[in-house]
Structure formats: C-alpha cells, structure tokens
C-alpha positions in Angstrom: -1.5 -9.9 15.7 1.1 -7.4 14.5 0.7 -4.4 12.2 2.0 -4.3 8.7 2.9 -0.9 7.1 2.6 -1.2 3.4 3.7 1.0 0.6 1.8 0.1 -2.6 3.1 1.7 -5.8 1.1 2.1 -9.0 2.0 2.8 -12.6 0.0 3.5 -15.7 -0.2 1.0 -18.6 -2.3 1.8 -21.6 -4.6 4.1 -19.6 -5.1 1.6 -16.8 -3.5 1.8 -13.3 -1.5 -1.3 -12.4 -0.2 -2.2 -8.9 3.4 -2.9 -8.3 4.6 -5.4 -5.7 3.9 -4.0 -2.3 6.8 -3.0 0.0 6.3 -4.0 3.7 7.7 -2.1 6.6 7.7 -2.8 10.3 7.5 0.9 11.3 5.0 3.5 10.2 7.5 6.3 10.0 9.6 4.3 7.5 6.6 3.4 5.4 5.5 7.1 5.2 9.0 8.2 4.3 9.3 5.6 1.5 5.9 6.4 0.2 6.8 10.1 -0.1 10.0 9.3 -1.8 8.4 7.0 -4.3 5.6 9.6 -5.0 8.1 11.5 -7.3 8.9 8.3 -9.3 5.6 6.5 -9.7 2.2 7.4 -11.1 0.6 6.7 -7.7 1.5 5.6 -4.2 -0.7 4.4 -1.3 0.6 3.9 2.2 -1.5 1.9 4.6 -1.5 0.0 7.9 -3.1 -3.3 8.4 -3.3 -5.6 11.5 -2.3 -9.1 10.4 -1.8 -12.6 11.7 0.1 -13.9 8.7 0.4 -17.4 10.1 -3.4 -17.7 10.4 -4.1 -15.6 7.2 -6.2 -13.1 9.2 -6.1 -9.4 8.1 -8.0 -6.4 9.4 -9.4 -3.7 7.2 -6.6 -1.4 6.0 -6.2 2.1 7.3 -4.9 4.5 4.7 -2.1 6.7 6.0 -1.1 8.6 2.8 -2.1 8.8 -0.8 -0.1 10.3 -3.7 -1.0 10.7 -7.4 -3.1 8.3 -9.3 -4.4 5.6 -7.0 -7.4 3.3 -7.8 -10.6 3.7 -5.7 -10.4 1.3 -2.7 -13.3 -0.8 -4.0 -11.3 -1.4 -7.2 -8.0 -2.3 -5.4 -8.1 -5.2 -3.0 -5.9 -4.4 0.0 -7.1 -7.3 2.2 -3.8 -9.2 2.0 -0.6 -7.3 1.8 1.7 -10.1 0.8 
C-alpha cells in the first residue's frame, strides 16, 4: 500500500463550494508546495495524504496536511477515494 498526496482545489459557484479535479503527487513536499501556490488562485485548497492500494480499491482515512481558504467541512466532502 502506497501513500497518495492529494491537492484538492475548490471554487465558489452561486454561493456553493465546488471541488475541482484532485491533483495527485508522489511526494508530500511537492503536494504542499502546489497547495500553497494554488491557494492564491482558488477559493480554497486542501492538501492531504492517504494510504491507498489502488488496484484493490482500498483507501485509509485521509490525513489533512494543509488547508487554505474556503474548504468544506470534512463530513460534507468525501475524501475516501482520491482518484
């Protein structure tokens, strides 16, 4: 089981926050750097790590590494499968 580092961007549409397509990274440092860069361009950015066995469809609970701007509450945003 490997670890996925995910940068999830969000933008506002008619008062609602909408998730963009997630960006996957193989290294935590790159994901954190990309998240910080996108924070100035998007309404919200969430950077998280998640252990995953993509072939088997098994994913651990995500661990939030960074949060910028307007990000939905974790219970409103499913982060169980990054791709």
